[in-house]
Biopython code that builds the backbone (N, CA, C, O; Angstrom):
import numpy as np
from Bio.PDB.StructureBuilder import StructureBuilder

atoms = [
    (1, "UNK", "N", (46.494, -32.010, -75.174)),
    (1, "UNK", "CA", (46.259, -32.756, -73.936)),
    (1, "UNK", "C", (45.463, -31.835, -73.002)),
    (1, "UNK", "O", (45.803, -30.666, -72.826)),
    (2, "UNK", "N", (44.405, -32.384, -72.411)),
    (2, "UNK", "CA", (43.588, -31.534, -71.561)),
    (2, "UNK", "C", (44.256, -31.327, -70.188)),
    (2, "UNK", "O", (45.187, -32.042, -69.816)),
    (3, "UNK", "N", (43.766, -30.361, -69.477)),
    (3, "UNK", "CA", (44.354, -29.952, -68.197)),
    (3, "UNK", "C", (44.291, -31.068, -67.168)),
    (3, "UNK", "O", (45.260, -31.299, -66.445)),
    (4, "UNK", "N", (43.165, -31.763, -67.094)),
    (4, "UNK", "CA", (43.012, -32.834, -66.102)),
    (4, "UNK", "C", (44.016, -33.967, -66.346)),
    (4, "UNK", "O", (44.634, -34.464, -65.404)),
    (5, "UNK", "N", (44.176, -34.370, -67.595)),
    (5, "UNK", "CA", (45.118, -35.436, -67.912)),
    (5, "UNK", "C", (46.548, -35.000, -67.592)),
    (5, "UNK", "O", (47.318, -35.778, -67.028)),
    (6, "UNK", "N", (46.907, -33.776, -67.943)),
    (6, "UNK", "CA", (48.254, -33.269, -67.664)),
    (6, "UNK", "C", (48.513, -33.253, -66.161)),
    (6, "UNK", "O", (49.605, -33.602, -65.713)),
    (7, "UNK", "N", (47.501, -32.845, -65.377)),
    (7, "UNK", "CA", (47.652, -32.813, -63.918)),
    (7, "UNK", "C", (47.849, -34.219, -63.354)),
    (7, "UNK", "O", (48.684, -34.414, -62.471)),
    (8, "UNK", "N", (47.100, -35.195, -63.847)),
    (8, "UNK", "CA", (47.250, -36.570, -63.387)),
    (8, "UNK", "C", (48.648, -37.105, -63.701)),
    (8, "UNK", "O", (49.275, -37.756, -62.864)),
    (9, "UNK", "N", (49.123, -36.829, -64.897)),
    (9, "UNK", "CA", (50.454, -37.301, -65.273)),
    (9, "UNK", "C", (51.551, -36.591, -64.473)),
    (9, "UNK", "O", (52.568, -37.197, -64.137)),
    (10, "UNK", "N", (51.343, -35.309, -64.171)),
    (10, "UNK", "CA", (52.300, -34.575, -63.331)),
    (10, "UNK", "C", (52.347, -35.164, -61.928)),
    (10, "UNK", "O", (53.425, -35.330, -61.357)),
    (11, "UNK", "N", (51.182, -35.479, -61.371)),
    (11, "UNK", "CA", (51.130, -36.104, -60.038)),
    (11, "UNK", "C", (51.850, -37.450, -60.042)),
    (11, "UNK", "O", (52.582, -37.775, -59.107)),
    (12, "UNK", "N", (51.638, -38.221, -61.090)),
    (12, "UNK", "CA", (52.295, -39.525, -61.194)),
    (12, "UNK", "C", (53.813, -39.352, -61.218)),
    (12, "UNK", "O", (54.539, -40.089, -60.551)),
    (13, "UNK", "N", (54.279, -38.389, -61.981)),
    (13, "UNK", "CA", (55.719, -38.147, -62.073)),
    (13, "UNK", "C", (56.295, -37.718, -60.719)),
    (13, "UNK", "O", (57.369, -38.174, -60.325)),
    (14, "UNK", "N", (55.584, -36.848, -60.019)),
    (14, "UNK", "CA", (56.051, -36.409, -58.693)),
    (14, "UNK", "C", (56.102, -37.580, -57.713)),
    (14, "UNK", "O", (57.055, -37.711, -56.945)),
    (15, "UNK", "N", (55.076, -38.428, -57.740)),
    (15, "UNK", "CA", (55.059, -39.597, -56.847)),
    (15, "UNK", "C", (56.260, -40.490, -57.104)),
    (15, "UNK", "O", (56.909, -40.954, -56.167)),
    (16, "UNK", "N", (56.555, -40.731, -58.375)),
    (16, "UNK", "CA", (57.690, -41.589, -58.709)),
    (16, "UNK", "C", (59.027, -40.961, -58.290)),
    (16, "UNK", "O", (59.920, -41.667, -57.821)),
    (17, "UNK", "N", (59.167, -39.653, -58.456)),
    (17, "UNK", "CA", (60.406, -38.971, -58.048)),
    (17, "UNK", "C", (60.609, -39.076, -56.538)),
    (17, "UNK", "O", (61.711, -39.374, -56.076)),
    (18, "UNK", "N", (59.557, -38.834, -55.778)),
    (18, "UNK", "CA", (59.657, -38.926, -54.323)),
    (18, "UNK", "C", (59.933, -40.371, -53.918)),
    (18, "UNK", "O", (60.761, -40.620, -53.042)),
    (19, "UNK", "N", (59.250, -41.320, -54.544)),
    (19, "UNK", "CA", (59.454, -42.733, -54.226)),
    (19, "UNK", "C", (60.908, -43.141, -54.443)),
    (19, "UNK", "O", (61.459, -43.921, -53.666)),
    (20, "UNK", "N", (61.522, -42.621, -55.487)),
    (20, "UNK", "CA", (62.912, -42.960, -55.776)),
    (20, "UNK", "C", (63.875, -42.397, -54.731)),
    (20, "UNK", "O", (64.977, -42.917, -54.556)),
    (21, "UNK", "N", (63.461, -41.337, -54.039)),
    (21, "UNK", "CA", (64.322, -40.715, -53.031)),
    (21, "UNK", "C", (64.107, -41.269, -51.627)),
    (21, "UNK", "O", (64.868, -40.945, -50.716)),
    (22, "UNK", "N", (63.083, -42.101, -51.437)),
    (22, "UNK", "CA", (62.771, -42.600, -50.102)),
    (22, "UNK", "C", (63.575, -43.847, -49.756)),
    (22, "UNK", "O", (63.824, -44.708, -50.600)),
    (23, "UNK", "N", (63.971, -43.916, -48.495)),
    (23, "UNK", "CA", (64.655, -45.109, -47.991)),
    (23, "UNK", "C", (63.649, -46.136, -47.483)),
    (23, "UNK", "O", (63.938, -47.332, -47.452)),
    (24, "UNK", "N", (62.477, -45.671, -47.088)),
    (24, "UNK", "CA", (61.435, -46.544, -46.542)),
    (24, "UNK", "C", (60.724, -47.239, -47.696)),
    (24, "UNK", "O", (59.974, -46.605, -48.438)),
    (25, "UNK", "N", (60.955, -48.534, -47.849)),
    (25, "UNK", "CA", (60.461, -49.250, -49.026)),
    (25, "UNK", "C", (58.939, -49.337, -49.093)),
    (25, "UNK", "O", (58.373, -49.286, -50.185)),
    (26, "UNK", "N", (58.265, -49.465, -47.952)),
    (26, "UNK", "CA", (56.791, -49.552, -47.968)),
    (26, "UNK", "C", (56.181, -48.245, -48.464)),
    (26, "UNK", "O", (55.245, -48.259, -49.264)),
    (27, "UNK", "N", (56.706, -47.120, -47.994)),
    (27, "UNK", "CA", (56.193, -45.822, -48.434)),
    (27, "UNK", "C", (56.461, -45.621, -49.924)),
    (27, "UNK", "O", (55.602, -45.123, -50.652)),
    (28, "UNK", "N", (57.647, -46.006, -50.371)),
    (28, "UNK", "CA", (57.986, -45.888, -51.791)),
    (28, "UNK", "C", (57.057, -46.747, -52.635)),
    (28, "UNK", "O", (56.620, -46.328, -53.706)),
    (29, "UNK", "N", (56.760, -47.936, -52.157)),
    (29, "UNK", "CA", (55.864, -48.847, -52.874)),
    (29, "UNK", "C", (54.468, -48.236, -52.988)),
    (29, "UNK", "O", (53.832, -48.329, -54.038)),
    (30, "UNK", "N", (53.998, -47.620, -51.921)),
    (30, "UNK", "CA", (52.677, -46.976, -51.956)),
    (30, "UNK", "C", (52.651, -45.812, -52.933)),
    (30, "UNK", "O", (51.678, -45.628, -53.664)),
    (31, "UNK", "N", (53.723, -45.026, -52.944)),
    (31, "UNK", "CA", (53.786, -43.902, -53.881)),
    (31, "UNK", "C", (53.804, -44.389, -55.325)),
    (31, "UNK", "O", (53.179, -43.779, -56.193)),
    (32, "UNK", "N", (54.507, -45.466, -55.585)),
    (32, "UNK", "CA", (54.519, -46.015, -56.945)),
    (32, "UNK", "C", (53.129, -46.533, -57.342)),
    (32, "UNK", "O", (52.720, -46.405, -58.496)),
    (33, "UNK", "N", (52.418, -47.111, -56.387)),
    (33, "UNK", "CA", (51.047, -47.568, -56.657)),
    (33, "UNK", "C", (50.137, -46.375, -56.956)),
    (33, "UNK", "O", (49.280, -46.445, -57.837)),
    (34, "UNK", "N", (50.329, -45.287, -56.221)),
    (34, "UNK", "CA", (49.561, -44.070, -56.490)),
    (34, "UNK", "C", (49.872, -43.545, -57.888)),
    (34, "UNK", "O", (48.971, -43.129, -58.616)),
    (35, "UNK", "N", (51.144, -43.566, -58.257)),
    (35, "UNK", "CA", (51.541, -43.107, -59.593)),
    (35, "UNK", "C", (50.875, -43.962, -60.665)),
    (35, "UNK", "O", (50.398, -43.442, -61.673)),
    (36, "UNK", "N", (50.843, -45.260, -60.448)),
    (36, "UNK", "CA", (50.175, -46.157, -61.403)),
    (36, "UNK", "C", (48.701, -45.805, -61.543)),
    (36, "UNK", "O", (48.158, -45.801, -62.647)),
    (37, "UNK", "N", (48.064, -45.513, -60.427)),
    (37, "UNK", "CA", (46.639, -45.170, -60.462)),
    (37, "UNK", "C", (46.411, -43.842, -61.181)),
    (37, "UNK", "O", (45.465, -43.721, -61.960)),
    (38, "UNK", "N", (47.259, -42.847, -60.934)),
    (38, "UNK", "CA", (47.137, -41.572, -61.655)),
    (38, "UNK", "C", (47.278, -41.793, -63.161)),
    (38, "UNK", "O", (46.523, -41.223, -63.948)),
    (39, "UNK", "N", (48.240, -42.616, -63.558)),
    (39, "UNK", "CA", (48.422, -42.883, -64.984)),
    (39, "UNK", "C", (47.240, -43.641, -65.577)),
    (39, "UNK", "O", (46.851, -43.397, -66.719)),
    (40, "UNK", "N", (46.675, -44.555, -64.807)),
    (40, "UNK", "CA", (45.497, -45.291, -65.280)),
    (40, "UNK", "C", (44.311, -44.348, -65.466)),
    (40, "UNK", "O", (43.558, -44.461, -66.434)),
    (41, "UNK", "N", (44.157, -43.424, -64.534)),
    (41, "UNK", "CA", (43.068, -42.449, -64.660)),
    (41, "UNK", "C", (43.269, -41.562, -65.875)),
    (41, "UNK", "O", (42.308, -41.235, -66.571)),
    (42, "UNK", "N", (44.511, -41.168, -66.138)),
    (42, "UNK", "CA", (44.803, -40.354, -67.320)),
    (42, "UNK", "C", (44.486, -41.130, -68.591)),
    (42, "UNK", "O", (43.965, -40.561, -69.551)),
    (43, "UNK", "N", (44.792, -42.410, -68.607)),
    (43, "UNK", "CA", (44.490, -43.258, -69.758)),
    (43, "UNK", "C", (42.985, -43.362, -69.965)),
    (43, "UNK", "O", (42.503, -43.312, -71.096)),
    (44, "UNK", "N", (42.241, -43.508, -68.864)),
    (44, "UNK", "CA", (40.776, -43.594, -68.976)),
    (44, "UNK", "C", (40.192, -42.307, -69.547)),
    (44, "UNK", "O", (39.182, -42.349, -70.249)),
    (45, "UNK", "N", (40.810, -41.169, -69.258)),
    (45, "UNK", "CA", (40.334, -39.914, -69.836)),
    (45, "UNK", "C", (40.423, -39.957, -71.354)),
    (45, "UNK", "O", (39.540, -39.456, -72.050)),
    (46, "UNK", "N", (41.504, -40.564, -71.869)),
    (46, "UNK", "CA", (41.658, -40.705, -73.318)),
    (46, "UNK", "C", (40.553, -41.560, -73.914)),
    (46, "UNK", "O", (40.104, -41.317, -75.034)),
    (47, "UNK", "N", (40.118, -42.560, -73.163)),
    (47, "UNK", "CA", (39.121, -43.497, -73.660)),
    (47, "UNK", "C", (37.705, -42.930, -73.617)),
    (47, "UNK", "O", (36.803, -43.429, -74.290)),
    (48, "UNK", "N", (37.526, -41.887, -72.821)),
    (48, "UNK", "CA", (36.199, -41.273, -72.734)),
    (48, "UNK", "C", (35.962, -40.395, -73.957)),
    (48, "UNK", "O", (36.765, -40.387, -74.890)),
    (49, "UNK", "N", (34.887, -39.676, -73.946)),
    (49, "UNK", "CA", (34.479, -38.885, -75.102)),
    (49, "UNK", "C", (35.449, -37.772, -75.465)),
    (49, "UNK", "O", (35.353, -37.200, -76.551)),
    (50, "UNK", "N", (36.369, -37.459, -74.583)),
    (50, "UNK", "CA", (37.318, -36.395, -74.878)),
    (50, "UNK", "C", (36.927, -35.082, -74.244)),
    (50, "UNK", "O", (37.705, -34.129, -74.279)),
    (51, "UNK", "N", (35.764, -35.007, -73.676)),
    (51, "UNK", "CA", (35.332, -33.781, -73.017)),
    (51, "UNK", "C", (36.013, -33.653, -71.667)),
    (51, "UNK", "O", (36.065, -34.617, -70.903)),
    (52, "UNK", "N", (36.541, -32.460, -71.364)),
    (52, "UNK", "CA", (37.191, -32.249, -70.073)),
    (52, "UNK", "C", (36.188, -31.820, -69.011)),
    (52, "UNK", "O", (36.544, -31.642, -67.847)),
    (53, "UNK", "N", (34.946, -31.656, -69.413)),
    (53, "UNK", "CA", (33.907, -31.266, -68.473)),
    (53, "UNK", "C", (32.858, -32.365, -68.390)),
    (53, "UNK", "O", (32.523, -32.967, -69.410)),
    (54, "UNK", "N", (32.327, -32.642, -67.190)),
    (54, "UNK", "CA", (31.300, -33.684, -67.076)),
    (54, "UNK", "C", (30.018, -33.264, -67.767)),
    (54, "UNK", "O", (29.717, -32.076, -67.882)),
    (55, "UNK", "N", (29.278, -34.240, -68.218)),
    (55, "UNK", "CA", (27.991, -33.996, -68.854)),
    (55, "UNK", "C", (27.005, -33.518, -67.800)),
    (55, "UNK", "O", (26.738, -34.248, -66.845)),
    (56, "UNK", "N", (26.455, -32.318, -67.943)),
    (56, "UNK", "CA", (25.534, -31.797, -66.927)),
    (56, "UNK", "C", (24.249, -32.605, -66.815)),
    (56, "UNK", "O", (23.549, -32.508, -65.807)),
    (57, "UNK", "N", (23.924, -33.400, -67.834)),
    (57, "UNK", "CA", (22.713, -34.206, -67.809)),
    (57, "UNK", "C", (22.930, -35.587, -67.212)),
    (57, "UNK", "O", (21.968, -36.329, -67.013)),
    (58, "UNK", "N", (24.187, -35.950, -66.920)),
    (58, "UNK", "CA", (24.446, -37.286, -66.369)),
    (58, "UNK", "C", (24.156, -37.298, -64.878)),
    (58, "UNK", "O", (24.210, -36.269, -64.205)),
    (59, "UNK", "N", (23.844, -38.494, -64.378)),
    (59, "UNK", "CA", (23.544, -38.665, -62.956)),
    (59, "UNK", "C", (24.651, -39.468, -62.303)),
    (59, "UNK", "O", (24.400, -40.548, -61.767)),
    (60, "UNK", "N", (25.876, -38.955, -62.339)),
    (60, "UNK", "CA", (27.006, -39.644, -61.731)),
    (60, "UNK", "C", (26.975, -39.507, -60.222)),
    (60, "UNK", "O", (26.185, -38.739, -59.673)),
    (61, "UNK", "N", (27.844, -40.258, -59.552)),
    (61, "UNK", "CA", (27.952, -40.159, -58.104)),
    (61, "UNK", "C", (28.674, -38.873, -57.743)),
    (61, "UNK", "O", (29.846, -38.695, -58.074)),
    (62, "UNK", "N", (27.977, -37.986, -57.069)),
    (62, "UNK", "CA", (28.575, -36.740, -56.632)),
    (62, "UNK", "C", (28.683, -36.764, -55.123)),
    (62, "UNK", "O", (27.730, -37.118, -54.429)),
    (63, "UNK", "N", (29.856, -36.384, -54.614)),
    (63, "UNK", "CA", (30.024, -36.330, -53.169)),
    (63, "UNK", "C", (29.078, -35.285, -52.597)),
    (63, "UNK", "O", (28.958, -34.176, -53.117)),
    (64, "UNK", "N", (28.417, -35.663, -51.528)),
    (64, "UNK", "CA", (27.532, -34.721, -50.854)),
    (64, "UNK", "C", (26.211, -34.498, -51.557)),
    (64, "UNK", "O", (25.443, -33.619, -51.163)),
    (65, "UNK", "N", (25.930, -35.269, -52.586)),
    (65, "UNK", "CA", (24.680, -35.107, -53.306)),
    (65, "UNK", "C", (23.526, -35.544, -52.415)),
    (65, "UNK", "O", (23.579, -36.600, -51.785)),
    (66, "UNK", "N", (22.489, -34.725, -52.370)),
    (66, "UNK", "CA", (21.327, -34.997, -51.541)),
    (66, "UNK", "C", (20.104, -35.107, -52.431)),
    (66, "UNK", "O", (19.834, -34.231, -53.253)),
    (67, "UNK", "N", (19.363, -36.202, -52.256)),
    (67, "UNK", "CA", (18.120, -36.337, -53.024)),
    (67, "UNK", "C", (16.952, -35.915, -52.160)),
    (67, "UNK", "O", (16.912, -36.197, -50.962)),
    (68, "UNK", "N", (16.015, -35.246, -52.770)),
    (68, "UNK", "CA", (14.841, -34.759, -52.033)),
    (68, "UNK", "C", (13.751, -35.792, -52.013)),
    (68, "UNK", "O", (12.688, -35.557, -51.438)),
]
sb = StructureBuilder()
sb.init_structure("model")
sb.init_model(0)
sb.init_chain("A")
sb.init_seg("    ")
for serial, (resi, resn, name, xyz) in enumerate(atoms, 1):
    if name == "N":
        sb.init_residue(resn, " ", resi, " ")
    sb.init_atom(name, np.array(xyz, "f"), 0.0, 1.0, " ", f" {name:<3s}", serial, name[0])
structure = sb.get_structure()
């Protein structure tokens, strides 16, 4: 399992643990939704090529990218 996927699954687990300890139902619901999203992202990593590093030749959306 690659590092990124393990980190996403760890975040999901932490969100669910905190959500289970909260009395505020709206906050718990949001944390569970975040956990679902982390797990979905981890699943998408499995569906990709398997590389843990982005393709340097791809033109993905990069934050702060400036075109000349």
